[in-house]
TORFIGU-154803 format. One record per residue (C-alpha): x, y, z; residue number from 1. Coordinates in steps of 0.001 Angstrom, whole numbers, plus 500000, padded with zeros to 6 digits. Layout:
// TORFIGU-154803
VODREN      X      Y      Z drenpa
VODREN      X      Y      Z    NUM
...
***
This chain:
// TORFIGU-154803
VODREN      X      Y      Z drenpa
VODREN 584393 543235 562515      1
VODREN 585392 541446 559295      2
VODREN 584622 537963 560712      3
VODREN 581135 539082 561716      4
VODREN 580674 540507 558260      5
VODREN 581725 537155 556691      6
VODREN 579432 535292 559009      7
VODREN 576495 537485 558109      8
VODREN 577431 537115 554471      9
VODREN 577335 533321 554730     10
VODREN 574057 533378 556586     11
VODREN 572622 535646 553944     12
VODREN 573866 533319 551203     13
VODREN 572247 530341 552997     14
VODREN 568989 532231 553312     15
VODREN 569135 533154 549636     16
VODREN 569744 529495 548747     17
VODREN 566877 528369 550981     18
VODREN 564659 531042 549467     19
VODREN 565748 530005 545990     20
VODREN 564993 526334 546781     21
VODREN 561670 527289 548322     22
VODREN 560752 529409 545312     23
VODREN 561838 526595 542969     24
VODREN 559647 524111 544875     25
VODREN 556765 526584 544821     26
VODREN 557167 527089 541083     27
VODREN 557214 523307 540612     28
VODREN 554113 523039 542760     29
VODREN 552398 525759 540725     30
VODREN 553392 524018 537517     31
VODREN 552104 520652 538753     32
VODREN 548995 522341 540088     33
VODREN 548259 523989 536727     34
VODREN 549046 520798 534822     35
VODREN 546699 518744 536987     36
VODREN 544055 521449 536883     37
VODREN 544204 521551 533063     38
VODREN 544056 517756 532903     39
VODREN 541057 517627 535225     40
VODREN 539294 520427 533379     41
VODREN 539933 518639 530104     42
VODREN 538445 515343 531254     43
VODREN 535524 517150 532901     44
VODREN 534908 519204 529741     45
VODREN 534847 516011 527689     46
VODREN 532452 514500 530185     47
VODREN 530191 517553 530118     48
VODREN 530170 517528 526320     49
VODREN 529329 513822 526243     50
VODREN 526540 514271 528794     51
VODREN 525116 517149 526754     52
VODREN 525379 515183 523512     53
VODREN 523995 511865 524743     54
VODREN 520765 513024 526366     55
VODREN 518458 511400 523802     56
VODREN 518937 508277 521725     57
VODREN 519476 508902 518036     58
VODREN 520422 506947 514937     59
VODREN 520295 503182 515301     60
VODREN 521180 500553 517868     61
VODREN 524856 500474 516785     62
VODREN 525073 504213 517434     63
VODREN 523630 503747 520918     64
VODREN 526075 500918 521575     65
VODREN 529013 503124 520572     66
VODREN 527653 505883 522842     67
VODREN 527568 503471 525776     68
VODREN 531162 502394 525022     69
VODREN 532312 506035 524889     70
VODREN 530557 506885 528157     71
VODREN 532108 503869 529878     72
VODREN 535536 504921 528644     73
VODREN 534899 508413 530020     74
VODREN 533646 506857 533238     75
VODREN 536916 504944 533555     76
VODREN 538953 508085 532802     77
VODREN 536948 510139 535293     78
VODREN 537405 507513 537997     79
VODREN 541117 507406 537231     80
VODREN 541272 511179 537586     81
VODREN 540271 510886 541252     82
VODREN 543963 510339 542072     83
VODREN 544791 513458 540111     84
VODREN 542101 515336 542059     85
VODREN 543589 514207 545399     86
VODREN 547045 515283 544236     87
VODREN 545595 518639 543183     88
VODREN 544105 519088 546672     89
VODREN 547472 518254 548238     90
VODREN 549260 520762 545999     91
VODREN 546623 523382 546768     92
VODREN 547185 522890 550533     93
VODREN 550914 523402 550104     94
VODREN 550445 526457 547900     95
VODREN 548027 528097 550322     96
VODREN 550812 528240 552925     97
VODREN 553098 530294 550672     98
VODREN 550584 532441 548789     99
VODREN 548970 535756 549479    100
VODREN 545518 535737 551124    101
VODREN 543717 536652 547909    102
VODREN 545500 533862 546011    103
VODREN 544751 531451 548841    104
VODREN 541048 532273 548479    105
VODREN 541208 531741 544704    106
VODREN 543011 528410 545108    107
VODREN 540521 527245 547748    108
VODREN 537590 528289 545587    109
VODREN 539031 526660 542462    110
VODREN 539761 523342 544182    111
VODREN 536371 523339 545869    112
VODREN 534632 523984 542535    113
VODREN 536658 521272 540816    114
VODREN 535862 518761 543567    115
VODREN 532161 519604 543501    116
VODREN 532052 519514 539709    117
VODREN 534044 516267 539601    118
VODREN 531699 514595 542061    119
VODREN 528600 515866 540258    120
VODREN 529911 514777 536870    121
VODREN 530866 511386 538250    122
VODREN 527342 510879 539610    123
VODREN 525740 512153 536393    124
VODREN 527993 509964 534274    125
VODREN 527200 506880 536339    126
VODREN 523469 507610 536060    127
VODREN 523720 508296 532325    128
VODREN 525689 505092 531709    129
VODREN 523143 503022 533620    130
VODREN 520289 504744 531806    131
VODREN 521755 504224 528343    132
VODREN 522657 500614 529160    133
VODREN 519026 500016 530120    134
VODREN 517933 501696 526893    135
VODREN 520369 499518 524941    136
VODREN 518962 496381 526574    137
VODREN 515430 497535 525753    138
VODREN 516424 498288 522177    139
VODREN 518051 494869 521850    140
VODREN 514844 493304 523160    141
VODREN 512872 495393 520665    142
VODREN 515110 494353 517770    143
VODREN 514857 490723 518827    144
VODREN 511043 490888 518943    145
VODREN 510952 492808 515676    146
VODREN 513179 490241 513927    147
VODREN 511065 487348 515243    148
VODREN 507859 488959 513978    149
VODREN 509422 489787 510580    150
VODREN 510729 486234 510197    151
VODREN 507315 484899 511172    152
VODREN 505605 487193 508661    153
VODREN 508001 486087 505905    154
VODREN 507165 482467 506693    155
VODREN 503403 483064 506856    156
VODREN 503362 485065 503625    157
VODREN 505188 482196 501933    158
VODREN 502661 479768 503436    159
VODREN 499800 481936 502168    160
VODREN 501300 481843 498654    161
VODREN 501395 478040 498887    162
VODREN 497753 478020 500033    163
VODREN 496776 480045 496966    164
VODREN 498444 477446 494747    165
VODREN 496876 474352 496334    166
VODREN 493406 475956 496414    167
VODREN 493196 475472 492627    168
VODREN 492864 471760 493314    169
VODREN 489239 471143 494364    170
VODREN 490236 467945 496211    171
VODREN 492538 469999 498461    172
VODREN 490032 472739 499342    173
VODREN 489254 471217 502800    174
VODREN 492990 470964 503494    175
VODREN 493462 474575 502393    176
VODREN 490572 475677 504648    177
VODREN 492136 474030 507698    178
VODREN 495499 475641 506982    179
VODREN 493831 479035 506530    180
VODREN 492067 478681 509884    181
VODREN 495375 477716 511499    182
VODREN 497060 480728 509893    183
VODREN 494263 482998 511130    184
VODREN 494711 481687 514682    185
VODREN 498457 482317 514377    186
VODREN 497716 485889 513285    187
VODREN 495524 486401 516340    188
VODREN 498232 484964 518588    189
VODREN 501046 487063 517120    190
VODREN 498976 490208 517667    191
VODREN 499856 489928 521362    192
VODREN 503566 489969 520402    193
VODREN 502973 493095 518336    194
VODREN 501330 494705 521369    195
VODREN 504451 493870 523398    196
VODREN 506554 495351 520584    197
VODREN 504526 498565 520804    198
VODREN 505011 498726 524559    199
VODREN 508777 498245 524124    200
VODREN 508881 501007 521500    201
VODREN 506850 503314 523756    202
VODREN 509462 502900 526506    203
VODREN 512236 503569 524009    204
VODREN 510475 506573 522472    205
VODREN 510538 508413 525809    206
VODREN 514313 508758 525402    207
VODREN 514611 509128 521631    208
VODREN 515103 512007 519245    209
VODREN 512161 512834 516935    210
VODREN 513968 511394 513904    211
VODREN 514717 508117 515715    212
VODREN 511098 507925 516880    213
VODREN 509986 508426 513289    214
VODREN 512231 505619 512039    215
VODREN 511153 503130 514685    216
VODREN 507473 504055 514216    217
VODREN 507716 503608 510456    218
VODREN 509146 500118 510992    219
VODREN 506198 499263 513230    220
VODREN 503822 500697 510645    221
VODREN 505310 498427 507986    222
VODREN 504722 495375 510187    223
VODREN 501163 496513 510940    224
VODREN 500467 497046 507248    225
VODREN 501863 493623 506379    226
VODREN 499704 492085 509104    227
VODREN 496592 493893 507900    228
VODREN 497288 492956 504275    229
VODREN 497860 489314 505172    230
VODREN 494746 489223 507365    231
VODREN 492650 490894 504655    232
VODREN 493932 488583 501920    233
VODREN 493444 485578 504159    234
VODREN 489846 486550 504976    235
VODREN 489132 487085 501289    236
VODREN 490742 483757 500413    237
VODREN 488776 481937 503118    238
VODREN 485576 483479 501802    239
VODREN 486542 482301 498304    240
VODREN 487311 478821 499624    241
VODREN 483973 478686 501444    242
VODREN 482201 479813 498298    243
VODREN 484123 477253 496219    244
VODREN 483305 474574 498782    245
VODREN 479618 475458 498658    246
VODREN 479738 475570 494866    247
VODREN 481485 472197 494813    248
VODREN 478770 470829 497081    249
VODREN 476129 472247 494750    250
VODREN 477978 470747 491773    251
VODREN 478163 467299 493385    252
VODREN 474511 467451 494369    253
VODREN 473405 468550 490890    254
VODREN 475742 465975 489340    255
VODREN 474202 463202 491421    256
VODREN 470695 464377 490478    257
VODREN 471510 464166 486761    258
VODREN 473345 460875 487316    259
VODREN 470334 459496 489137    260
VODREN 468076 460467 486243    261
VODREN 470465 458857 483740    262
VODREN 470439 455698 485865    263
VODREN 466646 455741 485692    264
VODREN 466796 456408 481945    265
VODREN 469277 453584 481489    266
VODREN 466997 451196 483382    267
VODREN 464121 452264 481124    268
VODREN 466088 451907 477916    269
VODREN 467591 448564 478895    270
VODREN 464213 446912 478240    271
VODREN 463723 445712 474659    272
VODREN 461071 447431 472565    273
VODREN 458112 445343 471232    274
VODREN 458709 443887 467789    275
VODREN 456893 445227 464730    276
VODREN 454549 442240 464893    277
VODREN 453534 442941 468469    278
VODREN 450013 444027 469239    279
VODREN 448980 447687 469160    280
VODREN 448485 447948 472906    281
VODREN 452064 446838 473659    282
VODREN 453443 449306 471089    283
VODREN 451347 452174 472480    284
VODREN 452407 451397 476053    285
VODREN 456086 451346 475159    286
VODREN 455757 454476 472987    287
VODREN 454079 456325 475846    288
VODREN 456881 455224 478185    289
VODREN 459580 456482 475820    290
VODREN 457742 459772 475198    291
VODREN 457574 460329 478948    292
VODREN 461278 459628 479123    293
VODREN 461931 462239 476415    294
VODREN 459841 464740 478380    295
VODREN 461985 463972 481427    296
VODREN 465105 464522 479330    297
VODREN 463717 467907 478324    298
VODREN 462822 468783 481921    299
VODREN 466237 467708 483256    300
VODREN 468245 469453 480526    301
VODREN 468204 472594 482698    302
VODREN 469892 470616 485484    303
VODREN 472530 469336 483080    304
VODREN 473182 472897 481889    305
VODREN 473502 473981 485519    306
VODREN 476035 471212 486208    307
VODREN 478080 472235 483146    308
VODREN 477917 475926 484077    309
VODREN 479032 475280 487669    310
VODREN 481824 473031 486437    311
VODREN 482986 475713 483999    312
VODREN 483155 478426 486666    313
VODREN 484604 476171 489361    314
VODREN 487717 475168 487384    315
VODREN 487411 471465 488200    316
VODREN 490313 469123 488704    317
VODREN 491100 466417 486159    318
VODREN 489014 463718 487882    319
VODREN 485842 465848 487949    320
VODREN 486460 467039 484395    321
VODREN 486480 463421 483210    322
VODREN 483334 462655 485238    323
VODREN 481530 465644 483734    324
VODREN 482615 464765 480196    325
VODREN 481406 461173 480634    326
VODREN 478111 462435 482066    327
VODREN 477494 464607 478978    328
VODREN 478420 461760 476629    329
VODREN 476093 459376 478457    330
VODREN 473295 461963 478369    331
VODREN 473686 462469 474622    332
VODREN 473876 458737 473932    333
VODREN 470751 457905 475933    334
VODREN 468825 460869 474536    335
VODREN 469591 459891 470946    336
VODREN 468755 456257 471726    337
VODREN 465397 457238 473251    338
VODREN 464578 459557 470320    339
VODREN 465430 456965 467688    340
VODREN 463474 454219 469421    341
VODREN 460473 456518 469861    342
VODREN 460573 457284 466147    343
VODREN 460759 453587 465275    344
VODREN 457886 452700 467597    345
VODREN 455826 455525 466138    346
VODREN 456418 454081 462673    347
VODREN 455555 450568 463817    348
VODREN 452374 451773 465473    349
VODREN 451162 453378 462229    350
VODREN 450715 449921 460746    351
VODREN 447566 449612 462826    352
VODREN 446136 452948 461605    353
VODREN 444171 453582 458435    354
VODREN 444700 456647 456241    355
VODREN 441941 458741 457819    356
VODREN 443137 457903 461349    357
VODREN 446660 458920 460370    358
VODREN 445372 462181 458928    359
VODREN 443351 462891 462088    360
VODREN 446430 462233 464243    361
VODREN 448533 464497 462008    362
VODREN 446026 467346 461946    363
VODREN 445654 467204 465722    364
VODREN 449448 467350 466079    365
VODREN 449678 470228 463600    366
VODREN 446999 472200 465438    367
VODREN 448793 471718 468774    368
VODREN 452163 472627 467276    369
VODREN 450697 475697 465587    370
VODREN 449230 476768 468919    371
VODREN 452657 476443 470563    372
VODREN 454363 478397 467779    373
VODREN 451883 481257 467888    374
VODREN 452149 481731 471663    375
VODREN 453584 485154 472431    376
VODREN 457171 485238 473697    377
VODREN 457418 485896 477420    378
VODREN 459139 488949 478891    379
VODREN 461134 487449 481769    380
VODREN 463827 484827 482142    381
VODREN 461860 482178 484075    382
VODREN 458991 482138 481584    383
VODREN 461434 482162 478671    384
VODREN 463195 479126 480120    385
VODREN 459821 477396 480376    386
VODREN 459108 478292 476741    387
VODREN 462542 477035 475710    388
VODREN 461814 473749 477447    389
VODREN 458493 473512 475606    390
VODREN 460309 474232 472323    391
VODREN 462682 471369 472996    392
VODREN 459732 469122 473871    393
VODREN 457992 470236 470676    394
VODREN 461147 469564 468686    395
VODREN 461357 466088 470169    396
VODREN 457670 465510 469462    397
VODREN 458081 466701 465881    398
VODREN 460981 464315 465426    399
VODREN 458962 461370 466751    400
VODREN 455786 462339 464821    401
VODREN 457471 462837 461493    402
VODREN 456873 459157 460530    403
VODREN 453120 459905 460521    404
VODREN 453647 462414 457709    405
VODREN 455765 459959 455776    406
VODREN 453109 457274 456293    407
VODREN 450349 459633 455070    408
VODREN 452355 460568 451961    409
VODREN 453204 456888 451316    410
VODREN 449557 455812 451709    411
VODREN 448372 458702 449530    412
VODREN 450759 457790 446728    413
VODREN 449558 454175 446924    414
VODREN 445933 455390 446720    415
VODREN 446770 457536 443684    416
VODREN 448421 454582 441960    417
VODREN 445421 452374 442771    418
VODREN 443115 455025 441338    419
VODREN 441213 455378 444545    420
VODREN 441641 459207 444486    421
VODREN 442097 461898 441855    422
VODREN 445518 462746 440595    423
VODREN 445124 466264 442096    424
VODREN 445484 464555 445468    425
VODREN 449229 464421 444794    426
VODREN 449279 468233 444918    427
VODREN 447641 468160 448365    428
VODREN 450306 465751 449605    429
VODREN 453006 468112 448308    430
VODREN 451357 471050 450071    431
VODREN 451235 468969 453254    432
VODREN 454984 468329 452993    433
VODREN 455703 472030 452418    434
VODREN 453492 472926 455400    435
VODREN 455575 470591 457525    436
VODREN 458863 472080 456312    437
VODREN 457564 475603 457010    438
VODREN 456446 474603 460476    439
VODREN 459798 472945 461186    440
VODREN 461587 476111 460069    441
VODREN 459363 478297 462241    442
VODREN 459932 476015 465238    443
VODREN 463689 476204 464676    444
VODREN 463565 480002 464362    445
VODREN 461383 480325 467463    446
VODREN 463788 478179 469458    447
VODREN 466745 480269 468194    448
VODREN 464974 483502 469193    449
VODREN 464130 482170 472657    450
VODREN 467691 480872 473074    451
VODREN 469066 484264 472111    452
VODREN 466758 486023 474589    453
VODREN 467575 483620 477417    454
VODREN 471269 483988 476590    455
VODREN 470923 487792 476780    456
VODREN 469078 487510 480087    457
VODREN 471665 485124 481533    458
VODREN 474546 487254 480274    459
VODREN 472873 490373 481701    460
VODREN 472353 488723 485097    461
VODREN 475905 487346 485155    462
VODREN 477459 490686 484188    463
VODREN 475254 492468 486753    464
VODREN 476438 490109 489468    465
VODREN 480087 490548 488462    466
VODREN 479726 494323 488266    467
VODREN 477895 494440 491601    468
VODREN 480637 492446 493343    469
VODREN 483334 494552 491650    470
VODREN 481677 497847 492621    471
VODREN 481158 496653 496185    472
VODREN 484827 495699 496392    473
VODREN 485877 499129 495099    474
VODREN 483521 500896 497521    475
VODREN 485087 498925 500380    476
VODREN 488540 499950 499149    477
VODREN 487461 503600 498904    478
VODREN 486368 503541 502544    479
VODREN 489999 502852 503502    480
VODREN 490980 506141 501825    481
VODREN 489057 508160 504400    482
VODREN 491441 509666 506950    483
VODREN 492083 512773 508996    484
VODREN 495842 512482 509457    485
VODREN 498173 510086 507656    486
VODREN 501848 509475 506955    487
VODREN 503543 510907 503883    488
VODREN 504359 507429 502580    489
VODREN 500762 506299 503060    490
VODREN 499444 509365 501239    491
VODREN 501778 508630 498327    492
VODREN 500627 504996 498333    493
VODREN 496984 506115 498402    494
VODREN 497607 508442 495441    495
VODREN 498985 505492 493481    496
VODREN 496013 503366 494573    497
VODREN 493576 506048 493375    498
VODREN 495304 506123 489985    499
VODREN 495182 502321 489819    500
VODREN 491471 502221 490662    501
VODREN 490740 504933 488101    502
VODREN 492523 502822 485508    503
VODREN 490471 499808 486613    504
VODREN 487282 501849 486140    505
VODREN 488388 502666 482587    506
VODREN 489003 498991 481903    507
VODREN 485624 498129 483432    508
VODREN 483777 500690 481290    509
VODREN 483363 498077 478539    510
VODREN 481537 495739 480926    511
VODREN 479472 498598 482330    512
VODREN 478482 499763 478837    513
VODREN 477612 496190 477882    514
VODREN 475332 495934 480930    515
VODREN 473617 499175 479904    516
VODREN 473200 498046 476296    517
VODREN 471874 494625 477282    518
VODREN 469562 496187 479865    519
VODREN 468135 498696 477396    520
VODREN 467675 495916 474800    521
VODREN 465902 493658 477297    522
VODREN 463651 496466 478533    523
VODREN 462085 496641 475074    524
VODREN 461387 492876 475103    525
VODREN 460401 492460 478751    526
VODREN 457092 492537 480549    527
VODREN 456252 495428 482822    528
VODREN 457558 493894 486077    529
VODREN 460826 492657 484527    530
VODREN 461381 495989 482737    531
VODREN 460909 497824 486037    532
VODREN 463464 495549 487734    533
VODREN 465957 496154 484933    534
VODREN 465448 499914 485155    535
VODREN 465998 499816 488916    536
VODREN 469141 497725 488440    537
VODREN 470558 500085 485821    538
VODREN 469648 503119 487919    539
VODREN 471359 501551 490942    540
VODREN 474483 500818 488902    541
VODREN 474494 504349 487519    542
VODREN 474228 505766 491052    543
VODREN 477011 503604 492511    544
VODREN 479255 504029 489457    545
VODREN 479026 507825 489446    546
VODREN 479272 507977 493244    547
VODREN 482457 505885 493173    548
VODREN 483986 508076 490447    549
VODREN 483040 511247 492348    550
VODREN 484526 509818 495543    551
VODREN 487684 508901 493637    552
VODREN 487974 512444 492283    553
VODREN 487456 513872 495785    554
VODREN 490087 511576 497279    555
VODREN 492514 512346 494467    556
VODREN 491983 516077 494941    557
VODREN 492502 515758 498696    558
VODREN 495598 513546 498358    559
VODREN 497106 515657 495560    560
VODREN 496497 518796 497607    561
VODREN 498200 517345 500697    562
VODREN 501117 516021 498636    563
VODREN 501468 519319 496785    564
VODREN 501555 521266 500062    565
VODREN 504300 518967 501341    566
VODREN 506300 519341 498108    567
VODREN 505905 523129 498203    568
VODREN 507155 523203 501791    569
VODREN 510132 520998 500929    570
VODREN 510763 523117 497831    571
VODREN 510834 526283 499938    572
VODREN 513262 524636 502352    573
VODREN 515538 523574 499492    574
VODREN 515428 527053 497939    575
VODREN 516341 528731 501214    576
VODREN 519105 526169 501868    577
VODREN 520550 526744 498385    578
VODREN 520490 530490 499014    579
VODREN 522146 530031 502403    580
VODREN 524748 527819 500738    581
VODREN 525638 530658 498382    582
VODREN 525842 533039 501374    583
VODREN 528093 530582 503208    584
VODREN 530454 530351 500214    585
VODREN 530802 534165 500307    586
VODREN 531403 534256 504052    587
VODREN 534129 531588 503825    588
VODREN 536256 533856 501625    589
VODREN 539083 535788 503279    590
VODREN 538672 539490 504010    591
VODREN 540157 541408 501050    592
VODREN 543174 543623 501618    593
VODREN 542671 545934 498645    594
VODREN 540490 549011 499158    595
VODREN 538343 548527 496022    596
VODREN 537792 544849 496830    597
VODREN 536832 545847 500385    598
VODREN 534226 548270 499062    599
VODREN 532787 545685 496635    600
VODREN 532654 543046 499380    601
VODREN 531016 545511 501803    602
VODREN 528315 546390 499254    603
VODREN 527735 542678 498658    604
VODREN 527428 542051 502407    605
VODREN 524930 544885 502764    606
VODREN 522977 543456 499819    607
VODREN 522995 540086 501575    608
VODREN 521695 541712 504770    609
VODREN 518886 543255 502721    610
VODREN 518251 539829 501147    611
VODREN 518006 538339 504622    612
VODREN 515263 540848 505415    613
VODREN 513458 540109 502156    614
VODREN 513783 536329 502516    615
VODREN 512550 536408 506084    616
VODREN 508942 536526 504841    617
VODREN 509532 533253 503011    618
VODREN 511051 531746 506136    619
VODREN 508087 532874 508228    620
VODREN 505801 531392 505570    621
VODREN 507438 528041 506259    622
VODREN 506183 528190 509848    623
VODREN 502634 528772 508615    624
VODREN 502903 525920 506143    625
VODREN 504194 523651 508885    626
VODREN 501113 524427 510996    627
VODREN 498845 523620 508041    628
VODREN 500656 520346 507371    629
VODREN 500222 519336 511039    630
VODREN 496509 518853 510282    631
VODREN 497267 516445 507415    632
VODREN 500382 514447 508305    633
VODREN 501330 512202 511199    634
VODREN 503652 513252 514007    635
VODREN 506567 511176 512678    636
VODREN 506670 513043 509367    637
VODREN 506103 516395 511055    638
VODREN 508958 515716 513478    639
VODREN 511326 515239 510545    640
VODREN 510003 518361 508821    641
VODREN 510216 520346 512048    642
VODREN 513803 519172 512525    643
VODREN 514712 520337 509010    644
VODREN 513091 523725 509612    645
VODREN 514829 524013 513000    646
VODREN 518221 523301 511437    647
VODREN 517429 525747 508645    648
VODREN 516586 528447 511216    649
VODREN 519789 527678 513071    650
VODREN 521831 528058 509877    651
VODREN 519863 531208 509076    652
VODREN 520677 532824 512433    653
VODREN 524339 531793 512282    654
VODREN 524859 533049 508735    655
VODREN 522851 536209 509424    656
VODREN 525110 536978 512394    657
VODREN 528238 536080 510404    658
VODREN 527103 538381 507600    659
VODREN 526706 541277 510065    660
VODREN 530098 540484 511615    661
VODREN 531734 540330 508177    662
VODREN 530127 543643 507236    663
VODREN 531465 545130 510481    664
VODREN 534948 543755 509787    665
VODREN 534849 545154 506263    666
VODREN 533631 548529 507567    667
VODREN 536450 548540 510157    668
VODREN 538997 547669 507468    669
VODREN 537666 550436 505243    670
VODREN 537790 552827 508188    671
VODREN 541424 551902 508754    672
VODREN 542073 552484 505072    673
VODREN 540337 555868 505277    674
VODREN 542232 556798 508457    675
VODREN 545502 555691 506867    676
VODREN 544663 557719 503776    677
VODREN 544031 560819 505891    678
VODREN 547339 560370 507733    679
VODREN 549120 559884 504425    680
VODREN 547525 563063 503123    681
VODREN 548605 564975 506266    682
VODREN 552130 563603 505896    683
VODREN 552233 564496 502225    684
VODREN 550926 567997 503000    685
VODREN 553590 568428 505707    686
VODREN 556309 567185 503352    687
VODREN 555108 569545 500643    688
VODREN 555086 572428 503137    689
VODREN 558589 571604 504417    690
VODREN 559844 571215 500861    691
VODREN 558530 574654 500008    692
VODREN 560144 576157 503141    693
VODREN 563491 574581 502358    694
VODREN 563391 575581 498726    695
VODREN 562378 579166 499582    696
VODREN 564991 579627 502327    697
VODREN 568528 578495 501563    698
VODREN 569606 578930 505197    699
VODREN 567294 576056 506220    700
VODREN 568472 572473 505977    701
VODREN 566549 569222 506346    702
VODREN 568945 568151 509112    703
VODREN 567610 571050 511205    704
VODREN 564236 569387 511409    705
***
């Protein structure tokens, strides 16, 4: 019936509405489901990327801190997405009731995978955050320790500079020694802090990239080098201070010895000499006393020279300079006083001698002086110093005995005037005076020759000592150049040091040549034993000098070779990178649309593929060079080089693949052009054929086809 039909119609409309509402809800659920799924996948993808990126620590501490901040932000977002995950599960449950069995399985699998992945990522992110936070705390501790040690080193280096300045004052040498000892103890104590710094860096290095390890290791190396340099300089300075202290002690001791002698001389000279009218015995006694004093002056002159020499080399302070100057003035004053008084007493004593007695005294003196002047010059320094002392004694004796000659000449002239002797006697007196002048000249020349020889000996010995110390210092420095593996920076520093030492050898050649010249000169004037010692000394210098130069050349060759290999490897890397840069610029260009341009670009791509094959030998050569450099350079430098080569290989592979893909795209484009050309030709042939048919048959029309 019609009412039943209406009723069924209404029921059907209600069912359609319910179905429409149900489908609308399902669509909304699907939309929400997809939206939540995309959101979850997005946050999980970001988390996965971050976890992949932040496996190892790189850069600096600020970079690590920013990484920790980013991971914590992701951690917060991932935790917040748990609500979204629960909502996704609820939507999935609702959708499974209205979906087909296969879709239900897909939904169940998807939700299960998302839940598992979300949980795993959450756990991994929590672990990674905790791990990086611990690393950050360790790095902060490392930086704090590093800053403390650097600040301490800055302070100690400044203190060492101050110690160098105050050490020039001899009164402050003991103070400087105590401060040096304190500084040395501080160096020993801070070594424990450096060990802790190394342990902290070792913990950090387990989680660092090779480049970050290299940076942190180089910073430690700088501290270690500064410590070693400061310790070495301090040890050398302490040795210098000890030597200066010993030299100062020797100076004070020698000074007191000379001062003690001058005190004795002063006590001797303070007594008045006998008057001219005194008896002969008193005059002789006093003359003998003064002559002995002059002999003591001659004997102690070596000690005075030693005091002056030590004072000159020690760089005395103002107080000691004044003391030394006053000592020399007092010495000269007392010596001149003793000489003059001896001369006067000698003159006074001649009053008691007759002419013949005076002549006998003079002839005896001349014979003794002649004997001294004819003695052969010695061939070693000690004997020459003894002869120089005897020359000075002889000179003093000649000065004090000269009144005898004047008395003889005076008495002779009186005898000539009195007619007691012939007038020819005047000629004999003149010859006697000339003999004396000749002898005085010979004595002066002999003393000058001996002084020159002793000066040459002393200069030779001093230069030998300086050269020996200098060579020993350079040999010690050369020992530090011996290494198996070293850092690039250290090798460059060593190359500069070798050049510096070579320059120092050139500057020292003058001293070395002077030693050789003096040695060869002295050999001709030395006795057999001394000449043999000089020859041995010169031979030893020649051996050490040439050995040091040979060692320098060997080190320079080794260092230059290592540096050159590194530069060649870097040069090869730069050349390949420049070539890859040119390839990249070609690949970034758009694919041409013109046939001729496509052909040109395809030929260029094929040429580039051939170039890749040709350049591959050079790239493989880099691997071989890297293996060779591993035997010469430290791990830190090799890690950086390896990283550069790895990135180069990565670029190589990417660009090689892109070149092949571009060539394929160009070939496909050309193929499409060729295919299009063939179709155009077929069309043109068909048109030509149809045109001919139409033109040849007037009953045919184009509309028929």
